[in-house]
Each structure stands twice: as C-alpha cells, then as structure tokens.
N, C-alpha and C positions, 0 to 999 in steps of 0.2 A: 504494500499499499503506500503511493508516493506521501511525500511530506505535505499537507496541508496549510492554506492560510492562515485558517482558524490555530492550527497548532504553532506556526511559527510565531503569530502574534501572542499568544499565550506565552510562549517560552520568552519572547523578547520583554513582555511585562514582569515576568519572575525575575528574570535575568538582570533587570534594569533597576529592580527593586534591590537586588542583592549587591549591585554594583554602586549605588547611591547611598546605601547603609553606610555608616560610620565604620570605619576600619582602620587597619596600620597602611593601607595604599595611600589613602589622602594624607596620613601623618608623614608618611615618608616623601611625598611629593614637597610637602610645606619644608620639610627638613632641607631637601636637595636643591630646590631653585634657587633659594638665596645664595648658596655656595658654588653651585655649578650653572646656573642659568635654565634656558629653556631646554638646551642640547642634554643637560643632565635629566631634567624631568621627563623628556621623552626616551632617555634611555631607560629610565625607571619603568616607564609604560612599555617599552619593548619587553623588558623583564617579565612584567606582568603577562604579556601575550603569550611569550614562550610557555611560560609555567602553565598557563589555562591550556594549552595543547597537550603539554605532559599529563595534565589531569583527564584531559579528554580521552587521550590514546589509552590511559590505564583503566579509564572507565569502559569505553568501549570493548576491549578486549578482556574485561573482567577482572583485572588486577585491583582494583579499589575495593571489590565486594571481599576479596582474600585479607586486604588491609582492615577493613573495619570488622571484619568476622574474627580478627586474631587480635585478642586483647594486649599481648605482648607487642605485637608491631605497631598497633594503634598507639600503644604507651610511648614507644621508643619515636615515633615520627612527632606525637603530641609534644614530647618533652624536648625534642630537637628544636621544634619551631618556637616553644616557649623561651627556650634558653636562647636562641637567635634574637627574638625579639627583645629580650630582657638585656642581651648584649648591646644591640644597638641603643636601646635607651641609655644604659650606662655610660655607654661612650658618650652620647651627647649630653649627658649631664656633667660628664668629667670636662669635656671641652667647655661647657657653659661656666663651669665653677673656675677654670683655668682664666677665661675669657677669651672671645673670638679674635682671632688673628686678622688683620685686615688683608684683604683679598688683593692680590695683584691685577693691575688695570689690564693687562694683556698676558694672559698665560700663555706659556710655550704649547707647540703642537703635541708634544709629549706628555704636557702635565694634562691637556685637555682629554686625549685618548685614555690617560689612567682614571681620569674623573669619569669620563663615559662608561668606561668598563666596570668600575667600582658601583656607579647608579646601575647599571644594567644587572649587575649581580646581586644587588641589595634588592631590586625589584622582582628578580626571579625568585631568589631564596624566600623572600617574605611571602611569596604565594605558594610554591612549591613545598614548603614545610608547614602548611597551615592546614589542619586536617578538617576544617570548616569547608574549605574549598573541596576537598576529597569527597566530603559527605554531600555537598552540593552535587557535585557529578555523580553520584551514587545514589542519591535519593531523588532529585528532582530531575536532572538530566535524562535518566533512562524513559521518563515517563512521556518525553515528547518524540522518542525515535519511533518511526514505523516499523513493523514488521515485514518481512519477507525481502525481496530483491530491491537494492539500493539503500539498504540500512543504514551500512557504514557511510556512504556519501552524504546521507541525510545528517548522520551524525557530526561528521566532521564541518558540514554546514552549519549546526547549530553551535559547535564551537566557536566557527569563524563569527557568528553573530555576537556570542558573549564577547570576544575579544575585540570589536568594532565598538560593542558599547563602552569597553573600558577606555578605549583609545578617545571615543568623544566625549565622555565624562570628565575623565582624568586630563585629557588635551586642554580641555576649557579651563580647568584649575591650573595646569601650567602656564597659560598664556596669562590669566589673571594675576599669578604671582609674578611673573616677569614684567608686566606692566607697571608693577611695584617695584621694581628692581632697584631703583637709587635710594629708596627707605629702606628695602630688604637688606642691602649692602652695607647698611651703618652697623659698627661694631655691636652696639648696643641692642639693637633690635635683633641682630642674628644672635645673641648671646641669650636674649629672651626666649626666640624661637628655639634654640637648642635645648634651652631647660624645660620649655612647655613638651617639645615632642619626646624628648627623653623622659618625661613623667609620663606622658600617654603610653610610650613604648613599653615601658616596664608594667604598666597597669594591663595594656592588652597581653603580654606575655603571662603576667599572673592569672589573669582569667582565662588563657588558652591551656595553662598547666592543670586548672581545675575544672576544664572540660571533661564531661561525661557523654558516653554514647548514649 
C-alpha cells in the first residue's frame, strides 16, 4: 500500500511537535552560534540530520527494537547520552566561570574547519545518544510506514521529512541568533549564554539519566 497524503500530513504534525518541543538541540544552537556563527549552527543541524538517518536505519531494520527490549543496552545508551549532555553542560559552566575569551575577528581557515567539525560532532552525538529519539523512531515512526512493496522507500521518505523539519525550524533559529551576532559576540553576553546553556545541559542530562521505558 503506498504512502498516502493523510499519512504524510499526520507524520509531519507529529514530527513537527517533536522538533519544536524544548530540548537539547535548541540549547546547542544557542551555545554554538555566538562562538562559531551561522556556519557552526548549520554544522550542528547537519549533525542532527545524520543522527536521524542513523536512527531511521536502525528502526527500519529492527535494531531499535533490540535496543529498547534489552534493559542493559538501553541503560548503557541512556547513561552515555546523559553523561555526554552533562559533560557539555559542565564544560560550558567551566568556560563561563573562567570568563569568555574574546573572539578573533578573522579566524583562520583551519580554525573554521575545526569549529565546523566540532559543531557537527556535537549535533550528531546529542541526537545519536538520545534514547528519546530512538523511542520516537520505535513507537511513532513505524505507525506511518505502509506495508508491502515500497515500504522501505516510504520509510526513508519519512526520515527525510523529519530531517527537513529540523533544518527549517533550527535553520530559522540559527539565522535569528546570527542577526544578533554583534551583541552575542560580546564577552559578557557569551559568558551569560554559556552559564545558561551549561545549566540547561546538566538538567537535560540528569533528566535523561532518570528516564524509564
């Protein structure tokens, strides 16, 4: 049975609500853009997208079911994700306590590449290690996949829609933060942002560590 317009619209609504709900992705964007600009923010988003495709592949081929059915594996992934978020938060809090260093006006090309790779990695790991994303792809995602011929193609199309919703939502967020770049680049404001995002990341990490199936 082919994927119908009703199923597509229903999936878009569910996925959009997930994307727009407060979470670590928006916090990561708020932390990255003041230091690395629009390119860093879009590198974060690229990391989000690749992580969604990883979760999508795992769901399509049934590996997420193994993860969620195994209490030990779920606990390992949950604790890894929580530890990563707490580490990001603690790092931001430490940098805020030390005081934000002034940003170079014209970073070198190698520094820009390192910044992009770091932002991409943070975006990828923030989502790849998040069991809540796995649970979305296990519980909600399969409900919209038609049975029969073309099911795999339809499933990857839904992953594409989820990724594009993220690009649109967080892309607007990146551009909004970038428009305020002159204020965001000031040392005092960046120190405040680091303290705020660090606190939120630690809170998200603690919440994830206490997450139960």
